[in-house]
TORFI-542556 format. One record per residue (C-alpha): residue in one letter; x, y, z; residue number from 0. Coordinates in Angstrom, 2 decimals. Layout:
BEGIN
rest a&px X&py Y&pz Z&nr NUM
...
END
This chain:
BEGIN
rest m&px 29.04&py 88.84&pz -64.64&nr 0
rest r&px 29.31&py 85.34&pz -62.97&nr 1
rest r&px 32.88&py 86.09&pz -61.89&nr 2
rest r&px 32.01&py 89.09&pz -60.41&nr 3
rest s&px 29.33&py 87.01&pz -58.61&nr 4
rest f&px 31.41&py 84.36&pz -57.48&nr 5
rest l&px 34.27&py 87.04&pz -56.39&nr 6
rest r&px 32.01&py 88.68&pz -54.20&nr 7
rest a&px 30.61&py 85.10&pz -52.71&nr 8
rest t&px 34.01&py 84.25&pz -51.27&nr 9
rest g&px 34.97&py 87.52&pz -50.25&nr 10
rest a&px 31.67&py 87.76&pz -48.19&nr 11
rest t&px 32.61&py 84.03&pz -46.66&nr 12
rest a&px 36.44&py 84.92&pz -46.24&nr 13
rest f&px 35.14&py 88.32&pz -44.01&nr 14
rest a&px 32.91&py 86.05&pz -42.46&nr 15
rest s&px 34.89&py 83.28&pz -41.58&nr 16
rest l&px 37.51&py 86.44&pz -40.26&nr 17
rest f&px 34.79&py 87.60&pz -38.34&nr 18
rest a&px 34.46&py 84.18&pz -36.46&nr 19
rest a&px 37.32&py 83.65&pz -35.45&nr 20
rest p&px 38.71&py 84.04&pz -32.25&nr 21
rest a&px 39.98&py 87.92&pz -31.75&nr 22
rest i&px 43.97&py 86.36&pz -31.65&nr 23
rest v&px 43.47&py 85.28&pz -35.10&nr 24
rest r&px 41.44&py 88.42&pz -36.23&nr 25
rest a&px 44.04&py 90.47&pz -34.66&nr 26
rest t&px 47.42&py 88.69&pz -36.14&nr 27
rest g&px 45.39&py 86.88&pz -39.56&nr 28
rest s&px 46.56&py 83.40&pz -38.13&nr 29
rest l&px 47.02&py 81.32&pz -35.48&nr 30
rest q&px 49.51&py 82.62&pz -32.66&nr 31
rest k&px 52.38&py 79.94&pz -31.76&nr 32
rest f&px 52.68&py 78.94&pz -28.38&nr 33
rest k&px 55.04&py 76.63&pz -27.28&nr 34
rest f&px 54.50&py 74.46&pz -23.92&nr 35
rest n&px 56.29&py 72.01&pz -22.19&nr 36
rest l&px 54.91&py 69.11&pz -19.65&nr 37
rest g&px 57.40&py 68.92&pz -17.67&nr 38
rest w&px 57.96&py 65.20&pz -18.25&nr 39
rest k&px 57.70&py 62.13&pz -20.41&nr 40
rest v&px 53.82&py 61.66&pz -22.03&nr 41
rest e&px 51.82&py 59.94&pz -19.25&nr 42
rest a&px 48.20&py 60.38&pz -17.55&nr 43
rest s&px 49.76&py 63.86&pz -15.67&nr 44
rest g&px 49.86&py 66.16&pz -18.81&nr 45
rest a&px 46.50&py 64.55&pz -20.07&nr 46
rest g&px 44.23&py 67.47&pz -19.76&nr 47
rest f&px 46.69&py 69.48&pz -21.88&nr 48
rest l&px 46.59&py 66.56&pz -24.98&nr 49
rest l&px 43.02&py 66.63&pz -24.30&nr 50
rest a&px 42.58&py 69.99&pz -25.01&nr 51
rest l&px 45.27&py 69.81&pz -28.16&nr 52
rest q&px 42.93&py 66.66&pz -29.20&nr 53
rest r&px 39.91&py 68.55&pz -29.04&nr 54
rest g&px 40.67&py 71.57&pz -30.79&nr 55
rest y&px 40.49&py 73.51&pz -27.82&nr 56
rest y&px 43.28&py 74.71&pz -28.43&nr 57
rest q&px 42.91&py 75.80&pz -32.07&nr 58
rest e&px 39.42&py 77.69&pz -31.37&nr 59
rest a&px 41.18&py 79.80&pz -28.98&nr 60
rest g&px 43.29&py 80.92&pz -31.91&nr 61
rest l&px 46.76&py 78.89&pz -31.13&nr 62
rest d&px 48.67&py 76.54&pz -32.83&nr 63
rest v&px 50.24&py 75.14&pz -29.41&nr 64
rest v&px 52.97&py 72.58&pz -29.57&nr 65
rest i&px 53.33&py 70.04&pz -27.13&nr 66
rest d&px 56.85&py 68.54&pz -26.08&nr 67
rest t&px 58.07&py 66.17&pz -23.71&nr 68
rest g&px 60.10&py 67.52&pz -20.39&nr 69
rest n&px 62.67&py 65.77&pz -17.94&nr 70
rest g&px 61.48&py 67.46&pz -14.77&nr 71
rest s&px 60.61&py 70.78&pz -13.04&nr 72
rest a&px 64.06&py 71.94&pz -12.86&nr 73
rest s&px 65.07&py 71.55&pz -16.73&nr 74
rest a&px 61.41&py 73.18&pz -17.51&nr 75
rest i&px 61.48&py 75.81&pz -15.86&nr 76
rest s&px 65.35&py 76.81&pz -17.07&nr 77
rest l&px 63.59&py 76.11&pz -20.38&nr 78
rest v&px 60.62&py 78.85&pz -19.42&nr 79
rest a&px 63.02&py 81.16&pz -17.86&nr 80
rest g&px 65.28&py 81.32&pz -21.28&nr 81
rest g&px 62.79&py 81.59&pz -23.82&nr 82
rest a&px 62.60&py 78.16&pz -25.38&nr 83
rest y&px 58.99&py 77.68&pz -23.92&nr 84
rest d&px 56.23&py 80.19&pz -23.36&nr 85
rest c&px 55.23&py 77.88&pz -20.50&nr 86
rest a&px 55.73&py 74.59&pz -18.81&nr 87
rest s&px 54.29&py 72.32&pz -16.15&nr 88
rest a&px 56.30&py 72.43&pz -12.62&nr 89
rest d&px 56.72&py 72.25&pz -9.10&nr 90
rest l&px 56.55&py 75.45&pz -7.58&nr 91
rest a&px 58.58&py 74.68&pz -5.19&nr 92
rest a&px 61.41&py 74.30&pz -7.23&nr 93
rest m&px 60.07&py 77.27&pz -9.49&nr 94
rest i&px 60.44&py 79.64&pz -5.94&nr 95
rest e&px 64.05&py 78.11&pz -5.61&nr 96
rest f&px 64.86&py 79.14&pz -9.28&nr 97
rest n&px 63.17&py 82.43&pz -8.72&nr 98
rest a&px 65.34&py 83.37&pz -5.51&nr 99
rest a&px 68.39&py 82.66&pz -7.36&nr 100
rest n&px 67.42&py 84.82&pz -10.39&nr 101
rest p&px 65.30&py 87.54&pz -9.49&nr 102
rest a&px 65.63&py 88.75&pz -12.97&nr 103
rest a&px 64.62&py 85.89&pz -15.07&nr 104
rest a&px 61.76&py 84.81&pz -11.99&nr 105
rest l&px 58.77&py 83.23&pz -13.48&nr 106
rest k&px 55.05&py 83.35&pz -12.15&nr 107
rest a&px 52.66&py 80.21&pz -11.81&nr 108
rest v&px 49.58&py 80.70&pz -13.97&nr 109
rest p&px 46.68&py 78.36&pz -12.80&nr 110
rest i&px 47.78&py 76.10&pz -10.37&nr 111
rest q&px 47.62&py 72.21&pz -11.69&nr 112
rest y&px 48.06&py 70.10&pz -8.50&nr 113
rest d&px 45.75&py 71.45&pz -5.75&nr 114
rest l&px 47.20&py 69.25&pz -3.25&nr 115
rest n&px 50.89&py 68.39&pz -3.66&nr 116
rest p&px 51.56&py 64.82&pz -4.95&nr 117
rest n&px 54.80&py 64.25&pz -3.34&nr 118
rest a&px 55.36&py 61.07&pz -0.94&nr 119
rest v&px 57.21&py 58.68&pz 0.52&nr 120
rest i&px 56.77&py 55.21&pz 0.05&nr 121
rest v&px 57.69&py 52.07&pz 2.35&nr 122
rest r&px 56.98&py 48.07&pz 2.72&nr 123
rest k&px 53.85&py 47.66&pz 4.67&nr 124
rest g&px 56.05&py 45.02&pz 7.86&nr 125
rest g&px 59.29&py 46.39&pz 7.02&nr 126
rest g&px 59.83&py 48.30&pz 10.33&nr 127
rest i&px 58.55&py 51.67&pz 8.81&nr 128
rest a&px 54.40&py 52.28&pz 10.38&nr 129
rest r&px 54.86&py 56.25&pz 11.07&nr 130
rest p&px 56.94&py 59.03&pz 9.19&nr 131
rest a&px 59.54&py 59.64&pz 12.83&nr 132
rest d&px 60.72&py 55.84&pz 12.03&nr 133
rest l&px 62.27&py 57.12&pz 8.70&nr 134
rest a&px 65.18&py 58.55&pz 10.40&nr 135
rest g&px 67.88&py 57.09&pz 9.99&nr 136
rest k&px 66.58&py 55.33&pz 7.50&nr 137
rest t&px 67.70&py 54.99&pz 3.74&nr 138
rest i&px 65.57&py 56.83&pz 1.25&nr 139
rest l&px 65.60&py 56.26&pz -2.67&nr 140
rest g&px 65.61&py 60.02&pz -4.30&nr 141
rest q&px 67.83&py 61.17&pz -7.05&nr 142
rest p&px 68.59&py 65.28&pz -6.55&nr 143
rest f&px 66.69&py 66.83&pz -8.34&nr 144
rest n&px 63.78&py 64.77&pz -7.28&nr 145
rest a&px 61.03&py 67.22&pz -5.60&nr 146
rest s&px 60.27&py 64.70&pz -2.64&nr 147
rest r&px 63.74&py 64.43&pz -1.59&nr 148
rest k&px 64.05&py 68.65&pz -1.83&nr 149
rest l&px 60.96&py 69.13&pz 0.14&nr 150
rest f&px 61.65&py 66.07&pz 2.50&nr 151
rest p&px 62.45&py 68.68&pz 4.97&nr 152
rest v&px 59.53&py 69.98&pz 5.84&nr 153
rest f&px 57.87&py 66.82&pz 5.71&nr 154
rest a&px 60.45&py 66.17&pz 8.75&nr 155
rest k&px 60.18&py 68.76&pz 10.63&nr 156
rest a&px 56.42&py 68.32&pz 11.02&nr 157
rest q&px 56.94&py 64.78&pz 11.89&nr 158
rest g&px 59.38&py 65.61&pz 14.37&nr 159
rest f&px 62.31&py 64.47&pz 13.24&nr 160
rest e&px 65.68&py 65.08&pz 11.61&nr 161
rest a&px 65.85&py 65.27&pz 7.81&nr 162
rest a&px 69.35&py 65.15&pz 7.99&nr 163
rest s&px 69.53&py 61.52&pz 9.53&nr 164
rest v&px 68.73&py 59.67&pz 6.64&nr 165
rest k&px 70.67&py 58.52&pz 4.58&nr 166
rest w&px 69.91&py 59.04&pz 0.36&nr 167
rest e&px 70.52&py 56.76&pz -2.48&nr 168
rest s&px 70.86&py 58.54&pz -5.81&nr 169
rest v&px 69.54&py 55.67&pz -8.36&nr 170
rest t&px 67.86&py 56.29&pz -11.69&nr 171
rest p&px 64.41&py 55.63&pz -11.19&nr 172
rest d&px 63.79&py 52.41&pz -13.62&nr 173
rest i&px 66.60&py 50.80&pz -11.47&nr 174
rest g&px 65.57&py 52.27&pz -8.40&nr 175
rest d&px 62.09&py 50.72&pz -8.40&nr 176
rest t&px 63.48&py 47.32&pz -9.15&nr 177
rest r&px 65.70&py 47.57&pz -6.30&nr 178
rest f&px 63.40&py 48.68&pz -3.97&nr 179
rest v&px 61.03&py 46.01&pz -4.66&nr 180
rest k&px 64.11&py 43.40&pz -3.43&nr 181
rest g&px 64.56&py 45.12&pz -0.65&nr 182
rest d&px 68.06&py 47.86&pz -1.53&nr 183
rest f&px 66.18&py 50.89&pz 0.59&nr 184
rest d&px 64.16&py 51.08&pz 3.09&nr 185
rest a&px 61.92&py 53.82&pz 1.45&nr 186
rest a&px 61.37&py 55.74&pz -1.80&nr 187
rest a&px 60.42&py 59.38&pz -2.53&nr 188
rest y&px 58.12&py 59.85&pz -5.51&nr 189
rest f&px 54.99&py 61.86&pz -6.55&nr 190
rest f&px 53.07&py 59.25&pz -4.94&nr 191
rest f&px 50.50&py 58.52&pz -8.60&nr 192
rest t&px 54.19&py 57.64&pz -9.56&nr 193
rest g&px 55.35&py 55.47&pz -7.20&nr 194
rest l&px 52.18&py 53.29&pz -6.71&nr 195
rest l&px 52.09&py 52.47&pz -10.16&nr 196
rest n&px 55.73&py 51.93&pz -11.54&nr 197
rest l&px 56.15&py 49.52&pz -8.26&nr 198
rest k&px 52.45&py 47.86&pz -8.79&nr 199
rest a&px 54.33&py 47.29&pz -12.38&nr 200
rest r&px 57.07&py 45.35&pz -10.47&nr 201
rest g&px 54.57&py 42.82&pz -8.81&nr 202
rest m&px 54.70&py 45.33&pz -5.87&nr 203
rest g&px 50.60&py 45.99&pz -5.22&nr 204
rest p&px 49.35&py 48.53&pz -2.88&nr 205
rest e&px 48.86&py 45.76&pz -0.55&nr 206
rest k&px 52.05&py 45.36&pz 0.16&nr 207
rest i&px 53.30&py 49.15&pz 0.67&nr 208
rest t&px 52.29&py 52.47&pz 3.01&nr 209
rest v&px 52.08&py 55.56&pz 1.71&nr 210
rest f&px 52.96&py 59.06&pz 3.64&nr 211
rest r&px 51.77&py 61.30&pz 1.34&nr 212
rest f&px 52.91&py 64.95&pz 2.83&nr 213
rest s&px 49.57&py 66.68&pz 2.34&nr 214
rest d&px 47.97&py 64.14&pz 4.85&nr 215
rest y&px 51.18&py 65.41&pz 7.20&nr 216
rest g&px 51.06&py 68.66&pz 7.78&nr 217
rest m&px 52.11&py 70.24&pz 4.14&nr 218
rest k&px 50.21&py 72.78&pz 2.92&nr 219
rest s&px 51.72&py 73.54&pz -0.83&nr 220
rest y&px 50.47&py 73.73&pz -3.52&nr 221
rest g&px 52.37&py 70.83&pz -6.38&nr 222
rest n&px 52.59&py 71.50&pz -10.23&nr 223
rest g&px 51.19&py 75.12&pz -11.44&nr 224
rest l&px 51.87&py 76.50&pz -15.25&nr 225
rest v&px 54.93&py 78.36&pz -14.91&nr 226
rest a&px 55.23&py 81.40&pz -17.29&nr 227
rest n&px 58.01&py 83.79&pz -17.96&nr 228
rest r&px 57.59&py 87.53&pz -18.42&nr 229
rest k&px 57.53&py 88.17&pz -21.58&nr 230
rest s&px 54.81&py 85.38&pz -22.45&nr 231
rest m&px 52.69&py 87.02&pz -19.82&nr 232
rest t&px 53.16&py 90.87&pz -20.95&nr 233
rest s&px 53.94&py 90.80&pz -24.47&nr 234
rest d&px 50.03&py 89.66&pz -25.66&nr 235
rest p&px 48.61&py 89.02&pz -22.29&nr 236
rest e&px 45.43&py 87.69&pz -24.64&nr 237
rest v&px 47.63&py 84.93&pz -25.66&nr 238
rest m&px 48.10&py 83.54&pz -22.55&nr 239
rest k&px 44.55&py 83.70&pz -21.34&nr 240
rest a&px 43.83&py 82.09&pz -24.42&nr 241
rest f&px 46.06&py 79.11&pz -23.62&nr 242
rest v&px 45.12&py 79.10&pz -19.83&nr 243
rest k&px 41.22&py 79.08&pz -20.74&nr 244
rest a&px 41.53&py 76.09&pz -23.22&nr 245
rest s&px 43.95&py 73.93&pz -21.15&nr 246
rest t&px 41.25&py 74.55&pz -18.04&nr 247
rest r&px 38.86&py 72.73&pz -20.66&nr 248
rest g&px 40.81&py 70.28&pz -21.46&nr 249
rest w&px 41.60&py 69.07&pz -17.39&nr 250
rest l&px 38.07&py 69.41&pz -16.66&nr 251
rest d&px 36.99&py 67.47&pz -19.56&nr 252
rest a&px 39.85&py 64.89&pz -18.26&nr 253
rest i&px 38.42&py 64.83&pz -14.49&nr 254
rest a&px 34.88&py 64.56&pz -15.75&nr 255
rest d&px 35.85&py 61.47&pz -18.00&nr 256
rest p&px 39.44&py 59.74&pz -16.81&nr 257
rest a&px 39.12&py 56.85&pz -19.50&nr 258
rest a&px 39.49&py 59.83&pz -22.37&nr 259
rest g&px 42.09&py 61.13&pz -20.55&nr 260
rest g&px 44.02&py 58.04&pz -21.17&nr 261
rest a&px 43.15&py 57.69&pz -24.55&nr 262
rest a&px 44.47&py 61.11&pz -25.75&nr 263
rest v&px 47.94&py 60.04&pz -23.87&nr 264
rest k&px 47.74&py 57.18&pz -25.98&nr 265
rest a&px 46.75&py 58.52&pz -29.03&nr 266
rest r&px 50.28&py 60.94&pz -28.38&nr 267
rest e&px 52.01&py 58.03&pz -27.61&nr 268
rest p&px 51.30&py 54.56&pz -29.24&nr 269
rest l&px 53.99&py 52.77&pz -26.63&nr 270
rest a&px 51.77&py 54.03&pz -23.65&nr 271
rest d&px 49.52&py 51.90&pz -21.55&nr 272
rest q&px 46.32&py 53.15&pz -22.21&nr 273
rest a&px 44.69&py 51.12&pz -19.01&nr 274
rest l&px 47.30&py 52.67&pz -16.30&nr 275
rest e&px 47.22&py 55.97&pz -17.44&nr 276
rest t&px 43.95&py 55.75&pz -17.11&nr 277
rest e&px 44.40&py 54.89&pz -13.70&nr 278
rest r&px 47.44&py 57.45&pz -13.20&nr 279
rest l&px 44.73&py 59.65&pz -14.47&nr 280
rest r&px 42.20&py 58.80&pz -11.65&nr 281
rest l&px 44.87&py 58.99&pz -8.89&nr 282
rest i&px 45.88&py 62.24&pz -10.12&nr 283
rest v&px 42.54&py 63.54&pz -10.20&nr 284
rest d&px 40.81&py 62.06&pz -6.91&nr 285
rest g&px 44.55&py 62.97&pz -5.20&nr 286
rest t&px 45.40&py 66.33&pz -6.16&nr 287
rest m&px 42.18&py 67.95&pz -7.86&nr 288
rest k&px 39.01&py 66.72&pz -6.95&nr 289
rest t&px 39.52&py 68.90&pz -3.37&nr 290
rest p&px 37.30&py 71.40&pz -1.52&nr 291
rest d&px 38.74&py 74.27&pz -2.91&nr 292
rest t&px 38.87&py 72.74&pz -6.09&nr 293
rest r&px 35.11&py 72.48&pz -5.59&nr 294
rest r&px 34.82&py 75.75&pz -4.37&nr 295
rest d&px 36.99&py 78.18&pz -6.81&nr 296
rest g&px 37.19&py 76.08&pz -9.57&nr 297
rest w&px 40.91&py 73.90&pz -11.06&nr 298
rest g&px 43.51&py 76.11&pz -11.57&nr 299
rest a&px 42.47&py 78.67&pz -8.86&nr 300
rest a&px 44.54&py 79.21&pz -5.92&nr 301
rest t&px 44.31&py 81.38&pz -2.20&nr 302
rest p&px 46.84&py 83.93&pz -0.48&nr 303
rest a&px 46.47&py 81.76&pz 2.26&nr 304
rest r&px 48.03&py 78.68&pz 0.60&nr 305
rest l&px 50.10&py 80.82&pz -1.30&nr 306
rest q&px 51.39&py 81.90&pz 1.44&nr 307
rest a&px 52.04&py 78.59&pz 2.82&nr 308
rest t&px 53.76&py 77.58&pz -0.21&nr 309
rest l&px 56.73&py 80.24&pz 0.08&nr 310
rest d&px 56.75&py 79.58&pz 3.87&nr 311
rest e&px 57.14&py 75.70&pz 3.70&nr 312
rest t&px 59.84&py 75.94&pz 0.24&nr 313
rest v&px 61.39&py 78.68&pz 2.05&nr 314
rest g&px 62.17&py 76.32&pz 4.82&nr 315
rest a&px 63.06&py 73.48&pz 3.43&nr 316
rest f&px 65.77&py 75.11&pz 1.00&nr 317
rest g&px 66.94&py 77.86&pz 3.37&nr 318
rest i&px 66.09&py 80.81&pz 1.11&nr 319
rest k&px 67.22&py 84.30&pz 2.32&nr 320
rest a&px 65.56&py 86.34&pz -0.66&nr 321
rest p&px 62.76&py 88.39&pz 0.61&nr 322
rest l&px 59.67&py 86.94&pz -1.72&nr 323
rest t&px 56.42&py 87.43&pz -1.51&nr 324
rest v&px 53.05&py 85.91&pz -3.37&nr 325
rest a&px 53.50&py 88.60&pz -5.92&nr 326
rest d&px 56.71&py 86.93&pz -6.89&nr 327
rest i&px 55.48&py 83.91&pz -7.84&nr 328
rest w&px 51.42&py 83.81&pz -8.38&nr 329
rest t&px 49.12&py 86.30&pz -10.81&nr 330
rest d&px 45.74&py 85.66&pz -11.50&nr 331
rest q&px 44.96&py 87.98&pz -14.19&nr 332
rest f&px 45.33&py 85.08&pz -17.00&nr 333
rest l&px 42.43&py 82.52&pz -14.87&nr 334
rest p&px 38.87&py 82.20&pz -16.92&nr 335
rest a&px 36.08&py 83.43&pz -15.46&nr 336
rest p&px 35.19&py 80.92&pz -12.49&nr 337
rest s&px 32.24&py 79.92&pz -14.08&nr 338
rest d&px 34.67&py 78.39&pz -16.95&nr 339
rest r&px 36.70&py 76.39&pz -14.57&nr 340
rest r&px 33.97&py 74.89&pz -12.59&nr 341
rest l&px 34.19&py 71.18&pz -11.87&nr 342
rest k&px 31.77&py 69.17&pz -13.95&nr 343
rest a&px 29.16&py 67.38&pz -12.02&nr 344
END
């Protein structure tokens, strides 16, 4: 009798636990595996995802999420397109360029990560470059895959000078940063939050430099988005919805509490400088995420006008001939409800 009572009790508990589990778990009986690529190394740009993992948001959503480092947008896009990852953080311009060349493997952005584009060119104060047009004929540090270098023609066109007039120097970032501080180059192309802190670490603080952010000089493009392949979007849409919703929770927490985001980075990468990553996260939050659009529409949302501008600017910068529409690069079907993506007060 006692054994039958125990079996009935444990069976009821198991049934109750299964009933309370996320729909994904109820449907499959286990957490759904999901592979995500940060698109870069472990730093503040991935804080929202790391915080979502640390706080159990993915597990609560029924997901077993693996978060890996990356080696830039182009690499992350290729890995997602090839099926090695379900989703990645990547520059939308790089995704558009890829889609034009690889229509059969085209990706789409499922939320927007950076509402304002973080691409920039940094120069020394007192170095003879007082305005963007002064960059004409100068030497700029930036590797070929660097998004700021690739989008430079859009920036140059808006400022009325020929992009082809500049000379580019392709040097690895660590060596390039040191050489820029020494004066070997006139300017450097970066995501602004990367450049500011890389140079600060080498003794060149914000008081010594001027930052020309593309978004301050006519560029309307979005920055990074979470890009997904066709299989991950169609094989089980509920899985992608769950991932985007949990990631949104993580980023809303990181925006509201950058110190927690910096701590999540440190927890994942013990060699990270927590204070520096917290500072970087504040730059990211204030410079790309707390915008009039995100305050109105929430984190991750996009407007048709800005998506079209992103497409037009990228097509112009890269000389893309393939006909592309907004529907080819974006879908809002995986976004959580507006109340679930609203920035915290």
